[in-house]
Residue frames as a rotation matrix with the C-alpha (Angstrom) as fourth column:
MET 1
-0.024 -0.970 0.244 3.85
-0.944 -0.058 -0.325 -0.51
0.329 -0.238 -0.914 -8.74
LYS 2
0.224 0.089 -0.970 4.78
-0.184 0.982 0.047 -4.19
0.957 0.168 0.237 -8.36
ASN 3
-0.261 -0.362 -0.895 6.45
0.744 0.515 -0.425 -4.13
0.615 -0.777 0.135 -4.94
GLN 4
0.215 0.447 0.868 4.27
-0.165 -0.860 0.483 -1.63
0.963 -0.247 -0.111 -3.12
LEU 5
-0.818 -0.469 -0.334 5.16
0.296 0.155 -0.942 -0.89
0.494 -0.870 0.012 0.44
ILE 6
-0.769 0.603 -0.212 2.02
-0.108 -0.451 -0.886 1.09
-0.630 -0.659 0.412 1.25
VAL 7
-0.745 0.603 0.287 -1.56
0.532 0.277 0.800 0.50
0.403 0.748 -0.527 0.06
ARG 8
-0.767 0.641 -0.038 -4.79
-0.508 -0.642 -0.574 2.38
-0.392 -0.421 0.818 0.21
ASP 9
-0.801 0.552 -0.234 -7.91
0.247 0.660 0.710 0.23
0.546 0.510 -0.664 -0.01
PRO 10
-0.338 0.751 0.567 -11.40
-0.716 -0.596 0.362 1.37
0.610 -0.284 0.740 0.91
GLU 11
0.571 0.567 -0.593 -11.98
-0.155 0.784 0.601 -2.06
0.806 -0.251 0.536 2.35
ILE 12
0.053 -0.669 -0.742 -9.02
0.873 0.392 -0.291 -1.76
0.485 -0.632 0.604 4.75
LEU 13
-0.319 -0.176 -0.931 -9.42
0.817 -0.549 -0.176 0.83
-0.480 -0.817 0.319 7.54
SER 14
0.625 0.737 -0.260 -11.59
0.466 -0.618 -0.633 3.03
-0.627 0.274 -0.729 5.28
GLY 15
0.787 -0.284 0.548 -8.70
0.520 -0.173 -0.837 3.59
0.332 0.943 0.012 2.86
ILE 16
0.799 -0.598 0.055 -6.03
-0.544 -0.682 0.488 5.06
-0.255 -0.420 -0.871 5.15
PRO 17
0.328 -0.744 -0.582 -2.52
-0.639 0.279 -0.717 4.16
0.695 0.607 -0.384 4.05
VAL 18
0.779 -0.099 0.620 -1.29
-0.456 0.590 0.667 0.88
-0.431 -0.801 0.414 5.58
PHE 19
-0.407 -0.914 0.009 1.78
-0.770 0.348 0.535 -1.32
-0.492 0.211 -0.845 5.18
LYS 20
0.011 0.431 -0.902 0.98
-0.880 0.432 0.195 -3.78
0.474 0.792 0.384 2.40
GLY 21
-0.225 0.008 -0.974 -0.28
0.059 0.998 -0.005 -7.11
0.973 -0.059 -0.225 3.66
THR 22
-0.786 -0.039 -0.617 -1.19
0.613 0.085 -0.785 -5.65
0.084 -0.996 -0.043 7.07
ARG 23
0.407 0.857 0.316 -3.84
0.683 -0.516 0.517 -3.47
0.606 0.005 -0.795 8.70
VAL 24
0.112 -0.494 -0.862 -1.16
0.858 -0.389 0.335 -1.31
-0.500 -0.777 0.381 10.29
PRO 25
0.945 0.278 0.174 -1.40
0.328 -0.824 -0.463 2.38
0.014 0.494 -0.869 9.39
VAL 26
0.090 -0.929 0.360 1.73
0.684 -0.205 -0.700 4.11
0.724 0.309 0.617 8.25
LYS 27
0.277 0.078 0.958 0.83
-0.369 -0.911 0.181 6.89
0.887 -0.404 -0.224 10.69
ASN 28
0.997 0.035 -0.067 1.43
0.045 0.443 0.896 4.50
0.060 -0.896 0.440 13.57
LEU 29
0.298 -0.954 0.025 5.08
0.937 0.287 -0.199 4.34
0.183 0.083 0.980 12.55
VAL 30
-0.168 -0.323 0.931 5.31
0.286 -0.920 -0.268 8.12
0.944 0.221 0.247 12.29
ASP 31
0.682 0.482 0.550 3.66
-0.382 -0.406 0.830 8.50
0.623 -0.776 -0.093 15.73
TYR 32
0.844 -0.441 -0.306 6.10
0.535 0.645 0.546 6.04
-0.044 -0.624 0.780 17.33
LEU 33
-0.058 -0.954 0.294 9.13
0.932 -0.157 -0.327 7.81
0.358 0.255 0.898 15.87
GLU 34
0.023 0.086 0.996 7.83
-0.018 -0.996 0.087 11.28
1.000 -0.020 -0.021 16.79
ALA 35
0.886 0.385 0.257 7.33
-0.268 -0.026 0.963 10.04
0.377 -0.923 0.080 20.36
GLY 36
0.092 -0.953 0.290 10.97
-0.988 -0.124 -0.095 8.97
0.126 -0.278 -0.952 20.47
ASP 37
0.593 0.131 0.795 10.25
-0.360 0.926 0.116 5.26
-0.720 -0.355 0.596 20.32
SER 38
-0.492 -0.868 -0.072 12.68
-0.520 0.226 0.824 3.01
-0.698 0.443 -0.563 18.49
LEU 39
-0.216 0.319 -0.923 12.05
-0.906 0.288 0.311 1.13
0.365 0.903 0.227 15.30
GLU 40
-0.818 -0.134 -0.559 12.42
0.009 0.969 -0.246 -2.12
0.575 -0.206 -0.792 17.27
GLU 41
-0.800 0.599 -0.006 9.62
-0.020 -0.036 -0.999 -1.01
-0.599 -0.800 0.041 19.68
PHE 42
-0.114 0.769 -0.629 7.36
-0.923 -0.316 -0.220 -0.34
-0.367 0.555 0.746 16.73
LEU 43
-0.273 -0.033 -0.961 8.16
-0.690 0.703 0.172 -3.71
0.670 0.711 -0.215 15.16
ASP 44
-0.987 -0.048 -0.157 7.61
0.079 0.698 -0.712 -5.51
0.143 -0.715 -0.684 18.50
ASP 45
-0.555 0.826 -0.092 4.20
-0.240 -0.265 -0.934 -3.92
-0.796 -0.497 0.345 18.85
PHE 46
0.503 0.689 -0.522 3.25
-0.707 -0.019 -0.707 -4.59
-0.497 0.725 0.477 15.18
PRO 47
-0.252 -0.726 0.640 4.79
-0.250 0.688 0.681 -7.99
-0.935 0.011 -0.355 14.29
THR 48
0.502 0.486 0.716 2.90
0.553 0.456 -0.697 -8.18
-0.665 0.746 -0.040 11.01
VAL 49
0.940 -0.242 -0.240 5.04
-0.337 -0.772 -0.539 -5.33
-0.055 0.587 -0.807 9.61
GLN 50
0.631 -0.771 0.091 8.34
0.771 0.609 -0.188 -6.54
0.089 0.189 0.978 8.10
LYS 51
0.343 -0.613 -0.711 11.44
0.353 -0.617 0.703 -4.58
-0.870 -0.493 0.005 9.10
GLU 52
-0.600 -0.614 0.513 12.65
0.676 -0.047 0.735 -4.50
-0.428 0.788 0.444 5.53
LYS 53
0.072 0.710 0.700 9.44
0.885 -0.369 0.283 -2.71
0.459 0.600 -0.655 4.42
VAL 54
0.819 0.244 -0.519 9.79
0.513 -0.716 0.473 -0.14
-0.256 -0.654 -0.712 7.17
VAL 55
-0.025 -0.943 -0.331 13.40
0.371 -0.316 0.873 0.57
-0.928 -0.101 0.358 6.42
LYS 56
-0.609 -0.148 0.779 12.70
0.792 -0.067 0.606 0.86
-0.038 0.987 0.159 2.67
PHE 57
0.458 0.839 0.295 9.75
0.807 -0.531 0.258 3.19
0.373 0.120 -0.920 3.40
LEU 58
0.679 -0.263 -0.686 11.92
0.375 -0.679 0.631 5.41
-0.631 -0.685 -0.363 5.63
ASN 59
-0.436 -0.891 0.129 14.69
0.505 -0.124 0.854 5.55
-0.745 0.437 0.504 3.03
LEU 60
-0.355 0.365 0.861 12.23
0.884 -0.169 0.436 6.48
0.305 0.915 -0.263 0.27
SER 61
0.703 0.682 -0.199 10.62
0.705 -0.633 0.320 9.09
0.093 -0.366 -0.926 2.51
ILE 62
0.270 -0.693 -0.668 13.96
0.340 -0.581 0.740 10.73
-0.901 -0.427 0.078 3.22
LYS 63
-0.694 -0.522 0.496 14.87
0.618 -0.078 0.782 10.75
-0.369 0.849 0.377 -0.48
TYR 64
0.068 0.817 0.572 11.46
0.902 -0.295 0.314 12.27
0.426 0.495 -0.758 -1.31
TYR 65
0.763 0.230 -0.604 11.80
0.560 -0.702 0.440 14.92
-0.323 -0.674 -0.664 1.38
LEU 66
-0.139 -0.921 -0.365 15.32
0.367 -0.390 0.844 15.87
-0.920 -0.017 0.392 0.30
ALA 67
-0.632 -0.078 0.771 14.31
0.775 -0.056 0.629 16.12
-0.006 0.995 0.096 -3.33
HIS 68
0.330 0.852 0.406 11.38
0.794 -0.483 0.368 18.34
0.510 0.201 -0.836 -2.55
ASP 69
0.614 -0.207 -0.762 13.26
0.539 -0.594 0.597 20.38
-0.577 -0.777 -0.253 0.03
TYR 70
-0.493 -0.869 -0.039 15.91
0.484 -0.311 0.818 21.22
-0.723 0.385 0.574 -2.60
GLU 71
-0.375 0.456 0.807 13.29
0.859 -0.156 0.487 22.05
0.348 0.876 -0.333 -5.17
SER 72
0.680 0.718 -0.149 11.61
0.712 -0.597 0.369 24.51
0.176 -0.357 -0.917 -2.81
ALA 73
0.311 -0.640 -0.703 14.96
0.442 -0.557 0.703 26.19
-0.841 -0.529 0.110 -2.01
ALA 74
-0.529 -0.585 0.615 15.69
0.787 -0.067 0.613 26.84
-0.318 0.808 0.496 -5.68
């Protein structure tokens, strides 16, 4: 994929998924949101992550979830 948002590289944090171009695990974003923190709080704490990437990731995640949720209901 040309414009990857998330990468897994054994040389970066032992291969856990991170936002491309950073060492910030995607799980950090999920943890922040689950704790009730805002997107802005996450971005303030992890300035190497671009807001556009996070928004695109969240939108794709929602689309993926909805597609699979509908498939399992059928």
